[in-house]
N, C-alpha and C positions, 0 to 999 in steps of 0.2 A: 562506474557502474554498480560494482558490488556494494560500495557503502549504501548508493540509494536504494538498491534491493534489500539490504539488510534493514533499512528504516521502515521500508514498507512492510517488510515480514514483522518487525517489531509493533508495528501499527495494528495489523490484523488482530491480534488477540483483543484490543481495545474497542476495535470496530465490533467484534463479536459479543462483546459485554454490553456495549451500547443497544446494539441491535437487540440482543436478549431481553433488556432492560424496557425496551420501546414495546416489544410484543407483550411482555408480562403485563406491563401497563395497560396496554390496549384491551387484552383479554380480561383483566380486572374489571374495567370500565365496562365492557359488553356483560359480564356476570352480575355486576351491581345494578344495571339498568334492567335486566332480566328480572332479578329478584325483587327489585322495586314495582317494576310493573305487576308481578304476580302477587305481592302483597296488597297492591292497589285495587287489582281485580277480585280478590277474595279467593284466589285458589289456594293460599296457602292458610286461610283463616279457619281451620278445622280444629284449633288449640283449644282446649277447654280451660277457662280460667278459674283457678281454686280461690277460695275464701282466703286463705294464709298468704297467697301471692298479692292480692288487693290488699290486705292489710298492711303487707311490707311495702307496697309501693306508695300507699297512702303515707306511711311513716316518712318515707324518704322525700316525698312531696311537701310535708309539713316543715321538713328541716331545710329543703330548698326555698321556700318561700317566706322563711324567716328573714327579716331585714333589720339591719342595725344602722341607725342614723345618728349622727353626731349634730346635736344642736346647741345653740348659744343663747342666752336670754338675760335680760336686766331684772333683778330682784330690788324691790325698795322694801326696807323693813323698817317700821315704826312701832315705838312701845311708849305709852304715856303713864306716868305712875304719879300721882299727886301733883299734877301740873308740870311735871319735869318729863320732858321727850328726849328719848335716843333714836337716833335715825342713822341706817346704814344703806349704801347702795352698792351692791355686788353684781358682778358679771359673772354668770355661772356657764360652765360647758360641760355636756355629759353626754353619754350615748344610751339611746334607747332602742331596746330591742322588741320589735313587733313581729307577731307570728301567730301559729295555731298550736295551742296546748293539746297534745293528745292523752293526757293522764287518766281522763275520764274513759278512753275508749273511742272507738268511730265505728258504729253499727254499719254493716255491709249486707246487702242483699244481692244475690244472683239469681236473675231468671235465665235459664239455659234455653228454653224454646224461644223466648223473645230476645235473646242475645243482649240483656239490659242490665247494667249494674247500677245500684243504687248506694251511695255512700253518704253517710250522714256524719257532718262535722260540726264542731263548736265554731262558735264565731271567733275570728281572729282577734287578738287583744294585745295590750301592752304586757309582755314577758318580763321585763327587768328594765329598770332604770338606774344607770351608774354615773354618779358625779365625779368627773375627772378632775376639774379645777374649778376653783371660785377665788375671783379676785376682788378685793374691796377697794373701791375707789373714793369712796366718801364715808366717813364713819363720825357722828357726832354724839357724844354721850350727853345725857341730862346732867344738871346740877349735882342731884341726889339719885340718879338713875343710870347707872353705868351698865356696860355690857357684861354678862357673866355666861356660864356654860348653858343654862337653858335657853339664852337667847340664840347660841350657836346651833342649837339642836334645833330650835323653831326655825331659823334660817336656812338649814340644810333640808328640813322636810319641806317647808315651802319652794324651795328650789327644785325638788323632786317632783313635787305636784306641778309646777309650772312647765317643766319638761314634758311631762306626761301629756298636760293639756295642749301644748304646742304641738306634739306629736299627732295627737287627735286631730287637730285642725288642719294639719298636713295630709290628713287621710292615708295614713302610712297602713292601717289596718284593713282599708277597702282595697288597696292595692294587693295586699296578701290574700284577700278572698278571691280576688279575680284571677291572680297568677296560680292559686291552687285549683280553681275550676279550670283552666285552660290546659294545665299541666295533666290532671287527672283524665280529661277527656281524650287528650291527644295519646295519652299512655296505652289505651286499650282499643284506641281505633284500629290498629294495626292486627288486633286478634278478631276483628268483626263484631265488636260489641259498642254499644252506646252507653253512654255515662250519664247518670243524673247525680249532680252534687247538690246536696240539701244542707243548709247552715241552719243549725238549731237557734 
């Protein structure tokens, strides 16, 4: 009997801890539910949004919507000199970074009476193209027209242009534009503001 009583006594502190955890978790859920309902009903929307706050959030969004895409494509390079043709087939792999470049700034207008924020952003574009790998699968030099350093540079430049073109075809910049608009609109809704995002 004493052993079973001792076991029950030892279990009690654990039961108190579990019970306390359940109570704290329940109260947290109630608190979050209340706060969410107050925010959605506008009862806590008396906050004034400053120009610096908007600019700071715009900069964060610009970083968030930047997307890095890994692409692979085939490049066929040909050059003929006095009837002698050299030809190369290369598989190129690279990373394309697309997003919004805020170096030129992002004008912001805040209408406190109307609770409306107008943000002007530059069009998203290709920020960088990095060639990570180039594999040559077929290279044929001409009789008196062999490959040289200038050909390698030209092939490298053509590979960059091809990857950039492929990225545009995949509409990576349009995805960045839509993501930026949705993020900025949702950021200030909780403060009772409406956001107009204009792309130059």
